[in-house]
matplotlib code that plots the C-alpha trace (Angstrom):
import matplotlib.pyplot as plt

x = [13.4, 15.3, 16.1, 19.6, 22.2, 23.0, 19.4, 18.5, 19.6, 17.3, 14.3, 12.3, 13.0, 11.5, 9.0, 6.0, 6.3, 4.1, 2.0, 3.8, 7.3, 8.9, 9.4, 12.9, 11.9, 9.3, 11.3, 11.7, 12.0, 12.7, 12.0, 14.7, 14.1, 17.5, 19.3, 22.7, 24.3, 26.2, 23.4, 21.2, 24.1, 25.3, 21.7, 21.5, 24.5, 23.6, 19.9, 20.9, 23.5, 21.6, 18.2, 19.3, 16.7, 16.4, 16.6, 14.8, 15.8, 13.6, 15.1, 12.6, 13.5, 11.9, 14.1, 17.3, 20.0, 23.0, 21.9, 23.2, 20.7, 22.7, 25.4, 22.9, 21.3, 24.7, 25.9, 22.7, 23.2, 26.9, 25.9, 23.5, 20.1, 18.1, 16.5, 17.1, 14.0, 14.1, 10.9, 10.7, 8.0, 8.8, 5.5, 3.4, 5.4, 4.7, 1.1, -0.2, 2.1, 3.8, 0.8, -1.5, 1.3, 1.4, -2.3, -2.0, 1.0, 2.5, 5.3, 6.0, 7.1, 7.0, 10.0, 10.2, 8.5, 8.1, 10.0, 11.1, 7.9, 6.0, 8.3, 8.2, 4.5, 5.0, 8.2, 6.3, 3.3, 5.6, 7.3, 4.0, 3.1, 6.5, 6.6, 3.3, 4.4, 7.7, 6.5, 8.2, 6.8, 8.8, 9.9, 13.2, 14.2, 17.3, 15.7, 16.9, 14.8, 15.3, 13.8, 10.4, 10.9, 10.4, 6.9, 6.2, 7.2, 5.9, 2.5, 2.0, 3.0, 0.8, -2.1, -1.9, -1.0, -1.3, 0.0, 3.4, 6.1, 8.8, 12.4, 14.6, 18.1, 19.6, 17.0, 16.2, 19.5, 22.0, 23.6, 27.1, 28.7, 31.9, 30.9, 33.5, 30.8, 31.8, 30.0, 29.3, 32.1, 34.7, 34.5, 34.0, 31.1, 29.4, 29.8, 26.0, 22.9, 21.4, 17.9, 16.8, 14.2, 12.8, 11.1, 14.2, 17.3, 18.0, 21.3, 21.5, 24.0, 27.7, 28.9, 25.2, 24.4, 26.6, 23.8, 26.2, 28.0, 26.8, 26.7, 29.8, 30.2, 30.3, 26.7, 25.3, 25.3, 22.0, 21.8, 24.6, 25.5, 23.6, 26.9, 28.2, 24.9, 24.8, 24.9, 22.0, 18.5, 16.3, 12.6, 10.6, 6.8, 5.0, 1.6, -1.1, -4.5, -6.7, -3.6, -1.5, 1.7, 1.5, 4.0, 7.3, 7.6, 4.6, 6.0, 3.6, 5.4, 4.6, 4.8, 8.0, 9.9, 8.5, 9.8, 13.2, 13.6, 12.6, 15.1, 17.8, 17.2, 16.4, 19.5, 21.7, 20.4, 20.8, 17.1, 15.6, 18.1, 16.4, 18.3, 15.6, 15.1, 12.5, 10.3, 10.3, 7.3, 9.4, 10.0, 13.4, 14.3, 16.9, 18.6, 18.1, 19.5, 17.2, 17.8, 14.5, 14.7, 11.7, 9.5, 10.7, 9.7, 6.4, 5.0, 5.9, 4.0, 1.1, 0.5, 0.7, -1.9, -4.2, -4.0, -5.1, -8.1, -9.5, -11.5, -10.1, -12.2, -10.9, -7.3, -7.5, -9.3, -7.2, -4.0, -5.1, -6.0, -2.6, -0.7, -2.8, -2.3, 1.5, 1.5, -0.3, 2.1, 5.1, 3.9, 3.5, -0.3, -0.7, -3.6, -5.4, -9.0, -8.7, -5.8, -8.1, -10.8, -8.4, -7.3, -11.0, -11.0, -7.7, -8.9, -12.1, -10.2, -8.0, -10.7, -10.0, -6.3, -5.5, -3.2, 0.5, 2.9, 6.3, 9.0, 12.3, 15.2, 18.2, 20.9, 18.8, 15.5, 12.3, 10.1, 6.8, 6.9, 3.9, 0.7, -2.4, -5.5, -8.9, -10.4, -8.4, -10.5, -8.8, -10.3, -8.0, -10.7, -11.9, -8.4, -6.7, -6.2, -6.3, -10.0, -13.3, -16.9, -17.8, -19.0, -17.0, -18.8, -16.3, -19.2, -20.4, -17.1, -18.0, -21.1, -19.1, -16.4, -19.0, -20.6, -17.3, -15.8, -19.0, -18.1, -14.5, -15.6, -18.3, -15.7, -13.3, -16.0, -17.4, -14.0, -12.8, -15.9, -15.4, -11.8, -12.9, -15.5, -12.9, -10.6]
y = [-20.5, -23.4, -22.9, -21.4, -23.8, -21.5, -21.7, -25.3, -26.4, -23.9, -23.5, -26.3, -24.9, -21.5, -21.5, -22.7, -20.4, -17.6, -17.3, -14.2, -15.6, -16.0, -19.4, -18.9, -20.8, -18.1, -15.0, -13.0, -9.3, -7.9, -4.5, -3.9, -1.3, 0.3, 2.7, 2.6, 1.3, -1.8, -4.3, -3.4, -3.0, -6.5, -7.7, -6.1, -8.1, -11.3, -11.4, -10.7, -13.5, -16.1, -15.7, -14.8, -12.0, -8.5, -5.8, -2.5, -0.4, 2.0, 4.7, 6.8, 10.3, 10.9, 13.7, 11.9, 14.6, 14.6, 12.0, 12.3, 10.4, 10.7, 8.6, 6.2, 5.6, 5.5, 2.8, 0.8, 0.8, 0.0, -3.1, -4.2, -2.7, -2.3, 0.8, 2.9, 4.9, 7.7, 9.1, 12.3, 11.4, 14.0, 15.9, 12.7, 11.5, 14.7, 15.0, 11.5, 9.9, 12.4, 14.7, 12.0, 11.0, 14.6, 14.7, 11.4, 12.7, 9.4, 8.0, 4.2, 3.1, 6.7, 7.8, 6.7, 9.1, 6.4, 8.0, 4.7, 3.1, 5.8, 5.7, 1.9, 1.6, 4.5, 2.9, -0.4, 1.3, 3.1, -0.3, -1.9, 0.9, 0.8, -3.0, -3.0, -0.2, -1.8, -5.4, -6.8, -9.9, -9.7, -7.1, -7.5, -5.7, -5.8, -6.4, -9.0, -11.5, -9.8, -6.4, -4.7, -3.4, -6.8, -6.8, -3.3, -3.8, -7.3, -6.7, -3.7, -5.4, -8.5, -6.2, -3.9, -6.6, -10.3, -11.3, -9.8, -12.0, -11.0, -12.1, -11.0, -12.3, -11.1, -13.1, -16.0, -17.0, -15.8, -13.7, -12.7, -9.3, -10.6, -9.1, -6.3, -3.6, 0.0, 1.7, 5.2, 6.8, 4.2, 1.9, -1.8, -1.6, 1.2, 1.2, 1.5, 0.6, 4.0, 5.1, 8.7, 10.9, 14.4, 13.2, 11.8, 9.5, 6.1, 4.4, 0.8, -2.1, -2.0, -0.4, 0.8, -2.8, -2.4, -1.3, -0.5, 2.2, 5.6, 6.3, 7.3, 10.8, 9.4, 8.2, 11.8, 13.1, 15.2, 16.7, 18.6, 17.0, 19.1, 19.9, 21.5, 23.4, 27.2, 28.7, 31.1, 29.7, 30.2, 30.5, 29.1, 29.9, 27.1, 27.8, 25.2, 25.1, 22.1, 20.2, 20.9, 22.8, 25.9, 28.5, 29.3, 32.6, 33.9, 32.8, 30.5, 27.4, 24.2, 21.2, 19.8, 23.1, 23.6, 20.2, 20.7, 24.1, 22.5, 19.8, 22.3, 24.7, 21.9, 20.0, 23.0, 23.2, 19.5, 18.8, 15.4, 12.8, 9.6, 6.7, 4.0, 0.4, -0.8, -3.9, -5.1, -6.9, -10.0, -10.4, -8.8, -6.1, -3.7, -0.4, 2.3, 5.8, 8.4, 11.9, 13.6, 17.3, 18.1, 15.6, 16.8, 20.4, 19.8, 17.1, 19.1, 22.2, 20.2, 18.4, 21.7, 23.3, 20.3, 20.7, 24.3, 23.8, 20.4, 19.4, 17.2, 14.3, 14.7, 14.9, 11.9, 9.7, 10.6, 9.4, 5.8, 5.9, 7.6, 4.7, 2.2, 4.3, 4.3, 0.6, -0.2, 2.0, 0.5, -3.0, -2.5, -2.5, 0.7, -0.7, -2.1, -0.6, 0.4, 2.7, 4.6, 4.6, 6.2, 8.7, 9.8, 10.4, 12.2, 14.6, 15.3, 15.8, 18.3, 20.4, 23.2, 22.7, 26.1, 28.6, 29.1, 27.6, 29.1, 26.5, 27.4, 25.4, 25.0, 22.4, 19.4, 20.6, 21.8, 23.5, 25.2, 28.8, 30.5, 29.5, 31.1, 30.1, 31.5, 28.3, 28.2, 26.8, 29.3, 32.3, 34.4, 35.9, 32.4, 30.9, 33.7, 33.5, 37.3, 37.6, 36.2, 36.2, 35.7, 32.4, 30.4, 30.3, 29.5, 29.0, 26.0, 24.2, 22.5, 20.9, 19.7, 18.2, 16.4, 14.8, 14.2, 12.3, 10.5, 7.0, 7.2, 8.3, 5.5, 2.8, 3.9, 3.9, 0.5, -1.2, 0.2, -1.0, -4.5, -4.5, -3.7, -6.5, -9.0, -8.0]
z = [-49.0, -47.3, -43.6, -43.4, -41.9, -39.0, -37.7, -38.3, -34.8, -33.1, -35.3, -33.7, -30.2, -30.7, -33.6, -31.6, -28.6, -30.0, -33.2, -34.2, -34.1, -37.6, -39.3, -40.7, -43.9, -44.6, -43.9, -47.2, -46.4, -42.9, -41.5, -38.9, -36.1, -36.4, -34.1, -35.8, -32.6, -32.1, -31.6, -34.4, -36.8, -35.9, -36.4, -39.8, -41.0, -39.1, -40.4, -43.9, -43.8, -41.7, -43.2, -46.7, -46.4, -47.8, -45.0, -44.8, -41.8, -39.9, -37.6, -35.7, -34.4, -31.0, -30.1, -29.4, -28.8, -31.1, -33.6, -37.2, -39.3, -42.4, -40.7, -39.5, -42.9, -44.6, -42.2, -42.8, -46.6, -46.3, -44.2, -47.0, -46.3, -49.6, -48.0, -45.0, -43.7, -41.2, -39.7, -37.7, -35.2, -32.6, -32.9, -32.9, -29.9, -28.0, -28.8, -28.7, -26.1, -23.9, -23.5, -22.2, -19.8, -18.6, -18.0, -16.1, -14.0, -15.1, -13.0, -12.7, -9.3, -8.1, -10.1, -13.8, -16.2, -18.8, -21.7, -23.2, -22.4, -24.2, -27.3, -27.9, -29.0, -31.4, -32.9, -33.2, -34.9, -37.4, -37.9, -38.8, -41.2, -43.0, -43.1, -45.0, -47.4, -48.2, -48.6, -45.4, -43.8, -40.7, -38.1, -36.2, -33.0, -30.8, -27.4, -24.9, -23.2, -19.8, -20.6, -21.0, -24.5, -26.1, -24.6, -25.6, -29.2, -29.8, -28.1, -30.4, -33.6, -32.7, -32.0, -35.0, -37.6, -36.6, -40.0, -39.4, -37.9, -35.4, -34.9, -32.0, -32.6, -29.3, -27.4, -29.6, -31.3, -28.8, -31.5, -30.9, -31.6, -33.3, -36.7, -37.2, -37.2, -36.5, -33.6, -32.5, -30.5, -31.9, -28.8, -28.9, -26.5, -24.7, -20.9, -20.4, -22.2, -23.2, -24.5, -24.9, -26.4, -25.8, -22.6, -20.9, -21.0, -19.3, -18.5, -17.2, -17.0, -16.4, -13.1, -12.5, -11.5, -8.3, -6.0, -3.1, -5.2, -6.2, -10.0, -11.7, -13.2, -16.7, -16.5, -16.7, -20.2, -20.2, -16.7, -14.9, -11.6, -9.0, -7.2, -10.4, -11.3, -11.2, -7.7, -8.5, -8.9, -12.0, -12.0, -14.9, -15.4, -17.1, -18.6, -19.2, -21.0, -20.1, -18.9, -21.9, -21.5, -23.8, -22.7, -20.8, -19.1, -21.1, -24.6, -26.4, -27.8, -29.6, -27.4, -28.9, -28.5, -25.0, -23.9, -25.5, -23.7, -20.4, -20.9, -21.7, -18.7, -16.3, -17.4, -16.7, -13.1, -12.4, -12.3, -13.2, -12.0, -10.7, -9.2, -9.3, -8.2, -10.6, -10.9, -14.5, -15.8, -16.5, -12.8, -12.4, -10.0, -11.6, -11.1, -13.6, -13.7, -15.3, -16.5, -17.1, -16.7, -18.9, -17.1, -13.7, -14.5, -16.4, -14.1, -11.1, -12.4, -13.7, -10.4, -8.5, -10.8, -10.4, -6.7, -7.0, -9.4, -8.5, -5.5, -2.7, -4.0, -7.6, -6.4, -4.1, -6.7, -9.6, -8.0, -8.0, -11.7, -12.5, -11.1, -13.1, -16.3, -15.7, -15.1, -18.4, -20.3, -18.6, -19.2, -23.0, -22.9, -24.8, -26.8, -23.9, -23.9, -20.3, -21.1, -23.6, -20.8, -18.4, -21.1, -21.3, -17.6, -17.6, -20.3, -18.4, -15.1, -16.9, -18.3, -15.9, -15.4, -17.0, -15.5, -14.7, -12.1, -11.4, -10.6, -9.0, -10.3, -8.1, -7.8, -8.7, -7.2, -9.1, -6.5, -7.1, -5.7, -7.3, -9.0, -10.6, -12.4, -13.3, -11.9, -8.6, -5.7, -3.5, -1.8, 0.2, 2.3, 3.3, 3.8, 5.6, 9.3, 9.4, 8.2, 9.3, 8.2, 4.6, 3.3, 6.0, 9.3, 12.0, 14.5, 12.5, 13.1, 16.4, 14.9, 11.9, 14.2, 16.3, 13.2, 11.3, 14.3, 15.3, 14.0, 15.2, 18.7, 18.8, 17.7, 20.4, 23.2, 22.2, 21.9, 25.2, 26.9, 25.4, 26.6, 30.2, 30.1, 29.1, 31.8]

ax = plt.figure().add_subplot(projection="3d")
ax.plot(x, y, z, "-o")
ax.set_aspect("equal")
plt.show()
């Protein structure tokens, strides 16, 4: 196929940057990762016209609330797609991506529960599978050159199938939006860049970039503003087996439904709002607003149960590995072998994380108020100030203190003596 006229002026400038970038002259059929929103709708039209390529769209259901997939596929076909595929990947997402994150108490930068970062490698994996099955030679996505998602998607595609090529029109060709494409909601452009799934929702851009201003009311679509949440608290009892959430208030649930219910009840009580300054892997520092009620409840309960059943050494050590797990996920290195090694540790560390934690939800807070486990490393007769004897010998404490503080006391004495000599 000859290089389309619209691309001739820029082909030489981008083709050699990475081995997986598409040569426009060799693009025949493209699998477009398609949301149905403005950017990917414009891309569908633009790629088809500019590359003279056939387009297959892939839309992945990760639990985005309020999505009408018939409308999405209908729009794709109206814009010229030869096929429009929808995959319901909610169960796979929950089991293979969110569950490992729960066991790892995964938060990037201390606040972001990684819902977009967890979803992108799954979307890319499904993209590779459906590109192969539909005869596509190229995968297209709508990421910009300033974000993390380009790394997450392209690193996964290049890992899973080095023969597939990638095009990113928003980044590479400075594609415009003047294409006359209808968008959801009927507006020319959404006020914020939104991404959501069953683990949370993010908003960025627009007025959010004004760091000296609080977020506007229209940002929050998933979580009730805490000031407007119910005046009465609600308690939610979360049950776990080996680190896996299995029940709410004693009712056993599959993981997807459990997360959806947590999102619903937590959202009503204003739980899970995170106003976050974040270090992107491309070097930018940005502000993101997250609504993650399910993550706020489940991670809070999981961490509390771990504290109850694990030793001080396990809890102290695991935290350092959790931050590294979160970084690998955030940075798009889902297929890095170290992440799999860390997963093995997390599964082992969660072998006895079985029990229940009651979380009180009230005007934006999720507070553990009760916990129980058959593996609790807690003995009331030992811990109580009102009892003595048993396995804990209080008379042994002075000897323990003398030995425990030995090096600290020696260091203080030696350094004080040296200070006096210098004087």
